[in-house]
Each structure stands twice: as structure tokens, then as C-alpha cells.
A tleap script that builds the chain and sets N, CA, C and O, in Angstrom:
source leaprc.protein.ff14SB
mol = sequence {
  NMET ALA ASP ALA ARG ALA LEU GLN THR TRP
  TRP ASP GLY LEU SER PRO GLU GLN ARG GLU
  ARG ALA ARG ALA ILE ALA LEU ARG PRO ALA
  PRO ARG GLY MET ALA ILE ASP ASP LEU THR
  ALA SER MET ILE LEU ALA GLY LEU PRO THR
  SER ARG GLN VAL TRP THR GLY GLN PRO GLU
  HIE LEU VAL GLU MET LEU ASP ASP VAL ALA
  ALA PHE VAL LEU ASP ARG SER ALA CALA
}
set mol.1.N position { -143.708 87.999 117.081 }
set mol.1.CA position { -143.244 86.776 117.704 }
set mol.1.C position { -142.495 87.128 118.981 }
set mol.1.O position { -141.623 87.998 118.974 }
set mol.2.N position { -142.823 86.472 120.046 }
set mol.2.CA position { -142.197 86.732 121.344 }
set mol.2.C position { -140.851 86.013 121.435 }
set mol.2.O position { -140.695 84.895 120.944 }
set mol.3.N position { -139.904 86.663 122.060 }
set mol.3.CA position { -138.598 86.076 122.308 }
set mol.3.C position { -138.729 84.948 123.334 }
set mol.3.O position { -139.367 85.128 124.372 }
set mol.4.N position { -138.131 83.792 123.052 }
set mol.4.CA position { -138.269 82.623 123.928 }
set mol.4.C position { -137.723 82.892 125.329 }
set mol.4.O position { -138.310 82.450 126.317 }
set mol.5.N position { -136.610 83.611 125.421 }
set mol.5.CA position { -136.052 83.914 126.751 }
set mol.5.C position { -136.955 84.856 127.521 }
set mol.5.O position { -137.134 84.698 128.729 }
set mol.6.N position { -137.528 85.835 126.834 }
set mol.6.CA position { -138.444 86.764 127.494 }
set mol.6.C position { -139.675 86.023 128.009 }
set mol.6.O position { -140.155 86.290 129.110 }
set mol.7.N position { -140.180 85.091 127.202 }
set mol.7.CA position { -141.331 84.298 127.634 }
set mol.7.C position { -141.006 83.479 128.879 }
set mol.7.O position { -141.789 83.456 129.828 }
set mol.8.N position { -139.856 82.809 128.879 }
set mol.8.CA position { -139.492 81.972 130.017 }
set mol.8.C position { -139.257 82.805 131.265 }
set mol.8.O position { -139.688 82.426 132.354 }
set mol.9.N position { -138.580 83.935 131.117 }
set mol.9.CA position { -138.331 84.817 132.259 }
set mol.9.C position { -139.642 85.327 132.825 }
set mol.9.O position { -139.824 85.374 134.042 }
set mol.10.N position { -140.552 85.705 131.948 }
set mol.10.CA position { -141.878 86.166 132.383 }
set mol.10.C position { -142.598 85.065 133.134 }
set mol.10.O position { -143.117 85.304 134.225 }
set mol.11.N position { -142.641 83.859 132.576 }
set mol.11.CA position { -143.337 82.730 133.191 }
set mol.11.C position { -142.749 82.406 134.561 }
set mol.11.O position { -143.484 82.162 135.517 }
set mol.12.N position { -141.419 82.405 134.650 }
set mol.12.CA position { -140.748 82.090 135.917 }
set mol.12.C position { -141.106 83.085 137.019 }
set mol.12.O position { -141.100 82.736 138.199 }
set mol.13.N position { -141.415 84.312 136.637 }
set mol.13.CA position { -141.733 85.351 137.612 }
set mol.13.C position { -143.193 85.414 138.029 }
set mol.13.O position { -143.547 86.180 138.925 }
set mol.14.N position { -144.047 84.616 137.390 }
set mol.14.CA position { -145.471 84.649 137.724 }
set mol.14.C position { -145.763 83.851 138.985 }
set mol.14.O position { -145.129 82.831 139.259 }
set mol.15.N position { -146.723 84.333 139.734 }
set mol.15.CA position { -147.210 83.583 140.896 }
set mol.15.C position { -148.083 82.434 140.391 }
set mol.15.O position { -148.516 82.459 139.239 }
set mol.16.N position { -148.349 81.434 141.224 }
set mol.16.CA position { -149.252 80.353 140.800 }
set mol.16.C position { -150.627 80.873 140.369 }
set mol.16.O position { -151.212 80.358 139.416 }
set mol.17.N position { -151.139 81.881 141.057 }
set mol.17.CA position { -152.440 82.447 140.703 }
set mol.17.C position { -152.377 83.129 139.335 }
set mol.17.O position { -153.307 82.999 138.539 }
set mol.18.N position { -151.293 83.851 139.054 }
set mol.18.CA position { -151.146 84.500 137.755 }
set mol.18.C position { -151.020 83.458 136.646 }
set mol.18.O position { -151.553 83.650 135.554 }
set mol.19.N position { -150.325 82.368 136.915 }
set mol.19.CA position { -150.200 81.297 135.920 }
set mol.19.C position { -151.565 80.692 135.598 }
set mol.19.O position { -151.853 80.392 134.440 }
set mol.20.N position { -152.401 80.513 136.613 }
set mol.20.CA position { -153.747 79.986 136.383 }
set mol.20.C position { -154.575 80.947 135.539 }
set mol.20.O position { -155.298 80.521 134.638 }
set mol.21.N position { -154.471 82.244 135.826 }
set mol.21.CA position { -155.204 83.234 135.024 }
set mol.21.C position { -154.687 83.256 133.598 }
set mol.21.O position { -155.471 83.344 132.654 }
set mol.22.N position { -153.362 83.177 133.432 }
set mol.22.CA position { -152.776 83.164 132.084 }
set mol.22.C position { -153.269 81.951 131.311 }
set mol.22.O position { -153.600 82.058 130.130 }
set mol.23.N position { -153.320 80.793 131.972 }
set mol.23.CA position { -153.800 79.577 131.314 }
set mol.23.C position { -155.270 79.722 130.910 }
set mol.23.O position { -155.648 79.328 129.807 }
set mol.24.N position { -156.094 80.280 131.786 }
set mol.24.CA position { -157.509 80.475 131.479 }
set mol.24.C position { -157.683 81.389 130.272 }
set mol.24.O position { -158.559 81.157 129.439 }
set mol.25.N position { -156.860 82.421 130.174 }
set mol.25.CA position { -156.928 83.341 129.038 }
set mol.25.C position { -156.432 82.643 127.780 }
set mol.25.O position { -157.027 82.784 126.711 }
set mol.26.N position { -155.341 81.890 127.906 }
set mol.26.CA position { -154.759 81.206 126.746 }
set mol.26.C position { -155.711 80.168 126.159 }
set mol.26.O position { -155.651 79.891 124.961 }
set mol.27.N position { -156.579 79.596 126.969 }
set mol.27.CA position { -157.535 78.593 126.494 }
set mol.27.C position { -158.674 79.196 125.665 }
set mol.27.O position { -159.362 78.477 124.941 }
set mol.28.N position { -158.871 80.513 125.771 }
set mol.28.CA position { -159.944 81.162 125.021 }
set mol.28.C position { -159.601 81.205 123.534 }
set mol.28.O position { -158.427 81.212 123.164 }
set mol.29.N position { -160.620 81.234 122.690 }
set mol.29.CA position { -160.330 81.445 121.258 }
set mol.29.C position { -159.863 82.877 121.029 }
set mol.29.O position { -160.249 83.784 121.765 }
set mol.30.N position { -159.050 83.075 120.031 }
set mol.30.CA position { -158.582 84.422 119.690 }
set mol.30.C position { -159.754 85.229 119.134 }
set mol.30.O position { -160.616 84.658 118.466 }
set mol.31.N position { -159.813 86.512 119.382 }
set mol.31.CA position { -158.880 87.295 120.196 }
set mol.31.C position { -159.121 87.066 121.682 }
set mol.31.O position { -160.260 86.978 122.141 }
set mol.32.N position { -158.023 86.971 122.416 }
set mol.32.CA position { -158.058 86.700 123.854 }
set mol.32.C position { -157.956 88.014 124.619 }
set mol.32.O position { -156.864 88.450 124.984 }
set mol.33.N position { -159.100 88.633 124.854 }
set mol.33.CA position { -159.111 89.910 125.543 }
set mol.33.C position { -158.662 89.795 126.986 }
set mol.33.O position { -158.971 88.823 127.674 }
set mol.34.N position { -157.926 90.805 127.433 }
set mol.34.CA position { -157.424 90.832 128.810 }
set mol.34.C position { -157.670 92.204 129.405 }
set mol.34.O position { -157.610 93.215 128.706 }
set mol.35.N position { -157.947 92.233 130.701 }
set mol.35.CA position { -158.039 93.496 131.429 }
set mol.35.C position { -156.629 93.998 131.701 }
set mol.35.O position { -155.671 93.226 131.670 }
set mol.36.N position { -156.506 95.281 131.964 }
set mol.36.CA position { -155.218 95.836 132.382 }
set mol.36.C position { -155.108 95.557 133.877 }
set mol.36.O position { -155.741 96.230 134.691 }
set mol.37.N position { -154.307 94.572 134.228 }
set mol.37.CA position { -154.127 94.183 135.622 }
set mol.37.C position { -152.676 93.774 135.827 }
set mol.37.O position { -151.829 94.048 134.977 }
set mol.38.N position { -152.384 93.124 136.944 }
set mol.38.CA position { -151.003 92.752 137.238 }
set mol.38.C position { -150.453 91.746 136.238 }
set mol.38.O position { -149.262 91.790 135.932 }
set mol.39.N position { -151.278 90.839 135.717 }
set mol.39.CA position { -150.818 89.864 134.738 }
set mol.39.C position { -150.458 90.557 133.425 }
set mol.39.O position { -149.400 90.293 132.853 }
set mol.40.N position { -151.322 91.429 132.953 }
set mol.40.CA position { -151.051 92.180 131.728 }
set mol.40.C position { -149.822 93.059 131.896 }
set mol.40.O position { -148.977 93.131 131.003 }
set mol.41.N position { -149.722 93.724 133.033 }
set mol.41.CA position { -148.560 94.559 133.290 }
set mol.41.C position { -147.277 93.740 133.269 }
set mol.41.O position { -146.253 94.214 132.777 }
set mol.42.N position { -147.316 92.520 133.793 }
set mol.42.CA position { -146.117 91.680 133.799 }
set mol.42.C position { -145.709 91.322 132.372 }
set mol.42.O position { -144.516 91.235 132.082 }
set mol.43.N position { -146.672 91.112 131.477 }
set mol.43.CA position { -146.363 90.814 130.078 }
set mol.43.C position { -145.705 92.016 129.407 }
set mol.43.O position { -144.729 91.872 128.671 }
set mol.44.N position { -146.245 93.188 129.666 }
set mol.44.CA position { -145.702 94.407 129.060 }
set mol.44.C position { -144.301 94.685 129.589 }
set mol.44.O position { -143.403 95.022 128.817 }
set mol.45.N position { -144.105 94.545 130.901 }
set mol.45.CA position { -142.785 94.770 131.488 }
set mol.45.C position { -141.753 93.760 130.985 }
set mol.45.O position { -140.569 94.081 130.887 }
set mol.46.N position { -142.196 92.543 130.665 }
set mol.46.CA position { -141.280 91.523 130.143 }
set mol.46.C position { -140.962 91.747 128.665 }
set mol.46.O position { -140.133 91.041 128.091 }
set mol.47.N position { -141.615 92.720 128.058 }
set mol.47.CA position { -141.373 93.007 126.650 }
set mol.47.C position { -142.085 92.057 125.704 }
set mol.47.O position { -141.710 91.950 124.536 }
set mol.48.N position { -143.120 91.356 126.198 }
set mol.48.CA position { -143.860 90.435 125.341 }
set mol.48.C position { -144.820 91.215 124.449 }
set mol.48.O position { -145.339 92.257 124.849 }
set mol.49.N position { -145.052 90.712 123.248 }
set mol.49.CA position { -145.958 91.428 122.351 }
set mol.49.C position { -147.403 91.315 122.827 }
set mol.49.O position { -147.838 90.256 123.279 }
set mol.50.N position { -148.117 92.386 122.724 }
set mol.50.CA position { -149.553 92.408 122.982 }
set mol.50.C position { -150.180 93.215 121.855 }
set mol.50.O position { -149.472 93.867 121.088 }
set mol.51.N position { -151.460 93.175 121.755 }
set mol.51.CA position { -152.171 93.950 120.759 }
set mol.51.C position { -153.216 94.776 121.465 }
set mol.51.O position { -154.000 94.248 122.254 }
set mol.52.N position { -153.239 96.066 121.194 }
set mol.52.CA position { -154.288 96.909 121.763 }
set mol.52.C position { -155.586 96.628 121.050 }
set mol.52.O position { -155.616 96.486 119.828 }
set mol.53.N position { -156.643 96.548 121.799 }
set mol.53.CA position { -157.959 96.355 121.203 }
set mol.53.C position { -158.796 97.612 121.401 }
set mol.53.O position { -158.556 98.408 122.309 }
set mol.54.N position { -159.758 97.761 120.551 }
set mol.54.CA position { -160.685 98.876 120.690 }
set mol.54.C position { -161.539 98.638 121.926 }
set mol.54.O position { -162.072 97.545 122.120 }
set mol.55.N position { -161.664 99.641 122.744 }
set mol.55.CA position { -162.448 99.496 123.964 }
set mol.55.C position { -163.919 99.436 123.627 }
set mol.55.O position { -164.452 100.321 122.958 }
set mol.56.N position { -164.574 98.386 124.093 }
set mol.56.CA position { -165.989 98.178 123.796 }
set mol.56.C position { -166.867 98.426 125.013 }
set mol.56.O position { -168.066 98.150 124.991 }
set mol.57.N position { -166.265 98.946 126.073 }
set mol.57.CA position { -167.006 99.135 127.306 }
set mol.57.C position { -166.732 98.026 128.293 }
set mol.57.O position { -167.113 98.121 129.459 }
set mol.58.N position { -166.075 96.973 127.839 }
set mol.58.CA position { -165.707 95.861 128.710 }
set mol.58.C position { -164.197 95.923 128.956 }
set mol.58.O position { -163.421 95.926 128.000 }
set mol.59.N position { -163.774 95.973 130.205 }
set mol.59.CA position { -162.338 96.147 130.465 }
set mol.59.C position { -161.475 95.012 129.931 }
set mol.59.O position { -160.294 95.226 129.660 }
set mol.60.N position { -162.029 93.806 129.769 }
set mol.60.CA position { -161.205 92.710 129.263 }
set mol.60.C position { -160.859 92.864 127.785 }
set mol.60.O position { -160.097 92.064 127.244 }
set mol.61.N position { -161.403 93.871 127.134 }
set mol.61.CA position { -161.115 94.086 125.727 }
set mol.61.C position { -160.070 95.165 125.494 }
set mol.61.O position { -160.016 95.743 124.408 }
set mol.62.N position { -159.241 95.446 126.487 }
set mol.62.CA position { -158.246 96.496 126.325 }
set mol.62.C position { -156.943 96.000 125.722 }
set mol.62.O position { -156.281 96.739 124.993 }
set mol.63.N position { -156.560 94.746 126.016 }
set mol.63.CA position { -155.314 94.174 125.518 }
set mol.63.C position { -155.592 92.739 125.100 }
set mol.63.O position { -156.448 92.073 125.683 }
set mol.64.N position { -154.877 92.265 124.098 }
set mol.64.CA position { -155.062 90.890 123.622 }
set mol.64.C position { -153.805 90.070 123.871 }
set mol.64.O position { -152.696 90.528 123.595 }
set mol.65.N position { -153.976 88.843 124.400 }
set mol.65.CA position { -152.872 87.888 124.487 }
set mol.65.C position { -152.735 87.254 123.103 }
set mol.65.O position { -153.676 86.631 122.611 }
set mol.66.N position { -151.581 87.409 122.482 }
set mol.66.CA position { -151.376 86.920 121.130 }
set mol.66.C position { -151.132 85.412 121.104 }
set mol.66.O position { -150.823 84.802 122.128 }
set mol.67.N position { -151.275 84.822 119.916 }
set mol.67.CA position { -151.224 83.373 119.755 }
set mol.67.C position { -149.942 82.736 120.273 }
set mol.67.O position { -149.998 81.695 120.928 }
set mol.68.N position { -148.768 83.347 119.991 }
set mol.68.CA position { -147.524 82.704 120.409 }
set mol.68.C position { -147.370 82.706 121.926 }
set mol.68.O position { -146.809 81.767 122.490 }
set mol.69.N position { -147.858 83.741 122.588 }
set mol.69.CA position { -147.818 83.774 124.056 }
set mol.69.C position { -148.787 82.726 124.611 }
set mol.69.O position { -148.458 82.004 125.552 }
set mol.70.N position { -149.971 82.650 124.028 }
set mol.70.CA position { -150.953 81.658 124.476 }
set mol.70.C position { -150.420 80.238 124.290 }
set mol.70.O position { -150.597 79.395 125.168 }
set mol.71.N position { -149.772 79.965 123.160 }
set mol.71.CA position { -149.204 78.636 122.916 }
set mol.71.C position { -148.138 78.313 123.946 }
set mol.71.O position { -148.070 77.184 124.433 }
set mol.72.N position { -147.306 79.282 124.285 }
set mol.72.CA position { -146.275 79.075 125.304 }
set mol.72.C position { -146.910 78.757 126.650 }
set mol.72.O position { -146.493 77.821 127.332 }
set mol.73.N position { -147.917 79.533 127.034 }
set mol.73.CA position { -148.590 79.336 128.321 }
set mol.73.C position { -149.199 77.935 128.391 }
set mol.73.O position { -149.051 77.242 129.397 }
set mol.74.N position { -149.872 77.525 127.341 }
set mol.74.CA position { -150.494 76.207 127.339 }
set mol.74.C position { -149.452 75.092 127.375 }
set mol.74.O position { -149.668 74.059 128.007 }
set mol.75.N position { -148.323 75.300 126.698 }
set mol.75.CA position { -147.249 74.317 126.720 }
set mol.75.C position { -146.677 74.177 128.128 }
set mol.75.O position { -146.475 73.062 128.610 }
set mol.76.N position { -146.419 75.293 128.781 }
set mol.76.CA position { -145.846 75.258 130.131 }
set mol.76.C position { -146.858 74.737 131.156 }
set mol.76.O position { -146.484 74.081 132.128 }
set mol.77.N position { -148.125 75.030 130.933 }
set mol.77.CA position { -149.166 74.563 131.852 }
set mol.77.C position { -149.336 73.055 131.792 }
set mol.77.O position { -149.688 72.421 132.787 }
set mol.78.N position { -149.087 72.485 130.626 }
set mol.78.CA position { -149.237 71.039 130.451 }
set mol.78.C position { -148.072 70.265 131.047 }
set mol.78.O position { -148.185 69.071 131.324 }
set mol.79.N position { -146.947 70.953 131.243 }
set mol.79.CA position { -145.734 70.268 131.746 }
set mol.79.C position { -145.840 69.929 133.220 }
set mol.79.O position { -144.911 69.356 133.790 }
savepdb mol mol.pdb
quit
């Protein structure tokens, strides 16, 4: 479970483009595979939970956005 303050601090620091990418990922059904990029790095630096996935040859399968982070993103995107 992600800390609510960590989630808010992370969200506040995202650019509009990163927020759009986060929303697009959050809308996917679980598991929500993510590439290792600036958005993923921002989640890790904020101390948000992620799940490592087995690499299948597709870079978007390296890290997973977990359900509580996705729910937060969708909640903030709707506001």
C-alpha cells in the first residue's frame, strides 16, 4: 500500500505529459506494465511501491503500476 503523502508529493511533481502517461497506464487492466523511463523513475524515487515483472522481450513489462497507485492516478485525473 502506498503512503498517501508520498502519492500526493509524487503527483504534484509530475509534468502534465507525465500525468497523461500515468493516467493511460492506470486505465489498463492489471498487470499494468511500464517501461523504465522518467515516469517510472519518479515513482521509484518517491518511494511508491512497484512490482518487478519478468522480462518478456517487451520493455513495458519491466515494472508494474500497482492497483493503489493506479486508483490514486485515476482519482486525481478525474478531479
